[in-house]
N, C-alpha and C positions, 0 to 999 in steps of 0.2 A: 140553642142559642150560641151566637158567637161574641165573646167579650174581646176587649182590647188585646192584642197579643203581645204588646210590649212588655219584655221582662225586665224586672229591676235589677240595676246594676250590683253586683256584689254577693251578698250573702246567698240569695235564693237561686236555685237553678230551674224551678218550675214556676208558672204563674199561679196565683193564689185560687182562681177558679180550679184549676187542675188538682191542686193539693186537696182541696175540699171534695172535688169529684171522686177522688180515690180512696177517701176514707172508707175502710172496711164496714160492711154491713153485718158481718159474724166471723169473728176470730176469737182468739183467747182472751184479748183484751176486752171484746164486747160482752163476751160471756161472763167474765168476771164482774165487770161493771153491772151488768144486769142483775147479777147474783147480789150485789151490794145495794139493790134497790131498797131492801127492807130497811136500810139505815136512814136513806132520804127517800121515802116513799113517793114515786111520782114525779121525782124531780127530774130525772134525766130521760130523754128521748135520744136515741141515737139518730140525730140529724145529719144526714150525709147528702152530697150533691148541691153544687153551688146555686143553681136556679131554684132547686126545692128548698134551701135555706133561705132564699130571698122571699119566696112566696110564704113560708110557714112564720117567718120573722115579722114580715109586713102585712100580710094578709092579702097582698096584691095579687090581682088576677090579669090586669092589663099588660099584654105583652110587650108594648112600647115602654111603658114605664118600668117593667121588670128589667128591661134591656138597659135602660137609663141607670138604674140602681146600681145593675151590676157592672156597668162601665164605670161609674164613679167609684165603687168599691175597689175595683182593680186600680185606679188611679190612685187612690189614697194609699192603698197597700205599697205600691211601687214608689211613692214619694219618700225618699230616704231621710227627709227631715222630720217625718213621722216615726213613731216608734214600732210601727207593727212588724216590720221585717225582724227587728231585734228581738220582739218578743217570741215570735215563731221560732227563730233560731235558739232562743234559750229552751223553750219547751222541747224542741227536737234533739237538742244537745243533751240535756239532763237525761233523756229517756236512753239515748245511745250510750252512754257512759253507764247507765243503770245496769244494762245487759251485760256489761263487762264486769261490773261489780258482782252480779249474780254468778257469774262463772268462778271469780276469785273466792267468794264467800262460800260457794259449793265445795271448792278445791280445799278450802280451810276445815270445812266441817267433815269431808271425807279424811282428811290427815287426822283429826282428833279421833274419828271413830275406827279407822283401819290402822293397825300398829305398822305395817311394812309401808304404808303411805304417809309416815308421821313426818317425813322430810317436808311434806307441803306446808306443814304449820310454820316452817323456817322461811318459806318464800311467799306466803300469802298472809295478808293482814288479818288481825283478830276480827272475825266476823261481826260481834256485837259492836266494837268500836266503829267499824266500816259502815254498818247499818244505821248506826247512830248520827253518823257525820252526813250520810246519804240523806236521811231524813230532813236534817238542817239546811243542807244544800238545797234540796227540792222546795223546801219553804222559802227560802231566799229567792230562788227562781221565781217563785208564784209572785212573791211581793215585788221583784223588779219588774216582771212582765207585766203585772197589773200596772205599775206606774208608767211603763212604756205606752201601753195600749191606751191609757188615760190621759196621756201627755202631762204627766207630773213630774218632778225631779226623782230619780231613781232610789233615792235614800229616804223617801217619805214613809217611814215605819207607821207613823200615826194615822196618815190617810188610808192605808192598807188595813189596818187594824179595825178602823171605824167601819170600813166597807164590808168587813166579814159579816157582821149583821144582816147585810142586805144581800149575801151571796146566794145564788139560786141556780136552778139548771144545772148545766154542765159544769159550772165553776164550783158550785157546792159539791157536786159529785167528786170532783177533783180533790177537794179538801177532805172528803169523807174517805176517799180511796188512800190518801196520804195518812191518815189517821190509821185506818185498817191494816192496809198492805205494807206501810213502811213504819209503821208504830207499833200497833199491837201484836201482829203475827210474828215479825221476827224479834220483837224485843219485850213482849209480854205486858202485863197490865201496868207495870211501873216504867213504861218507856219514856216519859217525860223525864223522869229523874236520871235515867241512863243517859239520855241526850244532854241533859244539864251537866252530867258528871264528866262526860266525854269531851265537851267544849270547855269546860273550867280547867282540864288537865291537858287540853291540846296546845303544842307549841307551832308557832308560825312555820317552822321547819316540817313538821309533820303535816300541817294543812298543804303545803307546797307539794309533798310529795303524794298526796292524794290525786288519783287520776281523774275523778269527777271535777274536783276543784280547778285542776290544770285546764280542763276542757272550758269550763264557764268562767274562769277567773275575771276576763276582760269585762263581763257584765256585772260584776260584783263592785258596788261602791267602794272606794278606799285606793289610796295612792300606792300603798304597800301592803304586804301580806298581813302583818300585824293589825293594821286598820280594818282589813276585810273581815280577819278573825272576829275583831270586836263586833262588827257591824252584823256578822252572822249570830254571834251570841245575843246582841241586842234584839235581833228580829225574833230569835227564837223565844226569848224571854218575855217579849211583848204578846206573843200568841199563845204560849202554854196555857193561859187560863182559858182562852177559847177552846183548845183542843179538850182539856180536863173536863170543861162544861160539857163539850159535844159528847163524849163518851159516856158520861153520867146521864145527861138528858136522853141519850137514844139508848141507854142500858145495853152498850155494846160490848161483848166479851170475846176472848181469844177463842174459847171454845165454840161459841157460837158461830164465829166465822168459819172455823175449821169445819164445822158441821155442815154448814151452808155450801162451802167450796167443794166439799168432798162427793157433792152430788156428780161432780164431772172431773174432779181431779182426784185421782187414787192416791191414797197414802195409807201408813200405818203408823200406830203411835209412837214407835221408835224412829220414825222418819221424819219428825216434824221439824227437826233443823234444816232439813233440804227443802221445805215447803217455800219459805220466803225468797231463798235464791232462785228457785224454780220460777217463781212469779216474776222475780226481777228480770229473768232471762226471757221469758215468753210474753210478758205485756209491755205496752207503751201507753199506759193511761194518761199520762201527762202530755205526751204530742197530740194523741186523739182528742181528749177533750179541750185540750189548750187551742188546737185548730179551729174546733167548734165555737169556742169562746171568741176567738180572734174574729172569725167569719160574722159571727153575730154582731160585734162591736162596729166592724166596717160597715155592715148593711145598715145598722141603726143610724150611724153618722151619714152614711150616703143619702138616707131618706131625708134625714134633719136637713142636709144641704140642698137638695134639689127643690 
């Protein structure tokens, strides 16, 4: 099918239908997410292709209707008064920053382990601290993107926390991956305490020097860095209970995650430090599932408006 070719001005360089069409069907991200299916069984189906997504979400078979839904969804995405472009930009940007973070964390770990590379410790950030901040920035990205997609103010922490109980599909998989890949694997079972400690001792200046924050700061509520740091702290504080309950209810352990992922990622016991950095560098689960969430919401709204 041929959808409206008009490109949105500004943030996006490709039309939304092309972005959805180009989602990979099998790469490291998809393999890792499929492995995490045991945490949220049957929730995530790697839905790719714009027309296929319309058919799956709506159950529609009439070609003319599918065309209308697609055109309306494209129109909604292109409308800059809506938050869809901003949400997708956040999902894409947090993942591209994540890859750079993985490289830095890997250098830091190498510096710790190999004496003649010790100078790397002087030029790279502390891995645990960076990982803790990365998790909190990803959480804020999810919160703000949720608000943008749903047309509510970007600082609506309460609305976001209330919605977590209704999360399903690719949105629930994204939160599961956040807990597993950015919480348990790099930081261990006490990851919530480590993130809290990091945020409580972080200065606005340190936050300003963080590469991921620099990339997404314009999307975070707050008119100055200290206010944005407060917002990040409040966001994490509001969601930590959900995360803790999620780990307990699903009985997720670091060892269990390593065991599952070792089916296709080779590692040895003395190389666990490198595992999280490797995942940061080779996966983009926020962008992948975020695109799927966005496509689903656009299509649902398009159907409602036709």
